[in-house]
Legacy VTK file of the C-alpha trace (Angstrom):
# vtk DataFile Version 3.0
C-alpha trace
ASCII
DATASET POLYDATA
POINTS 77 float
142.277 -141.780 2.388
145.465 -139.893 1.847
146.049 -136.195 2.404
146.854 -135.585 -1.299
143.225 -135.956 -2.509
141.410 -132.691 -3.313
138.332 -131.844 -1.248
135.199 -131.683 -3.410
132.615 -129.221 -2.147
128.958 -129.624 -3.220
127.798 -127.143 -5.844
124.603 -125.274 -4.948
122.036 -124.943 -7.711
120.477 -121.479 -7.993
116.819 -121.062 -7.084
116.226 -118.722 -10.021
118.062 -118.475 -13.314
117.593 -115.587 -15.762
117.396 -116.969 -19.320
116.690 -113.687 -21.165
119.835 -111.545 -21.233
117.751 -108.458 -22.008
115.889 -108.542 -18.683
116.004 -105.278 -16.780
116.571 -105.182 -13.011
112.926 -104.041 -12.637
111.665 -107.122 -14.512
113.793 -109.421 -12.437
112.567 -107.735 -9.253
108.956 -108.111 -10.412
109.287 -111.847 -11.071
111.100 -112.365 -7.762
108.273 -110.528 -5.987
105.696 -112.756 -7.658
107.512 -115.925 -6.635
108.002 -114.600 -3.087
104.263 -113.859 -2.786
103.397 -117.468 -3.568
104.711 -118.421 -0.163
105.997 -121.700 1.105
104.351 -124.914 2.139
101.082 -124.769 4.026
101.088 -124.880 7.800
100.026 -128.218 9.273
96.342 -128.462 10.053
95.179 -128.277 13.640
94.417 -131.664 15.111
90.767 -132.304 15.832
89.757 -133.578 19.245
88.268 -137.060 18.832
84.579 -137.178 19.683
84.998 -139.759 22.424
87.106 -137.353 24.502
85.180 -134.166 23.734
84.419 -131.968 26.745
80.652 -131.937 26.247
80.573 -135.713 26.784
82.036 -135.317 30.292
79.073 -133.203 31.467
76.132 -135.086 32.905
72.861 -134.214 31.116
70.004 -132.679 33.094
66.600 -134.295 32.927
63.208 -132.615 32.769
61.408 -132.051 36.071
57.753 -132.492 36.823
55.072 -134.797 35.458
56.342 -136.941 32.583
59.963 -136.163 33.371
60.826 -139.841 33.708
59.413 -140.471 30.215
61.366 -137.614 28.602
64.600 -138.814 30.216
64.658 -141.832 27.900
63.862 -139.961 24.700
66.556 -138.548 22.435
67.008 -134.785 22.455
LINES 1 78
77 0 1 2 3 4 5 6 7 8 9 10 11 12 13 14 15 16 17 18 19 20 21 22 23 24 25 26 27 28 29 30 31 32 33 34 35 36 37 38 39 40 41 42 43 44 45 46 47 48 49 50 51 52 53 54 55 56 57 58 59 60 61 62 63 64 65 66 67 68 69 70 71 72 73 74 75 76
């Protein structure tokens, strides 16, 4: 590369282009406000905790006391 070559800068494309030459500043402000209210991309969703490492699985279940307690310990809740 020699020093005689011109430096080409990238041209930025406008985000909004007014096509109607009769648009008033109030109309342009209104359409810009509408586009601004649409917002950007959604925030990433919160990661769910997998069931196998959920906190309620770390707690030991309590079993029923008294007569028949041994039988109810094997039944689903």
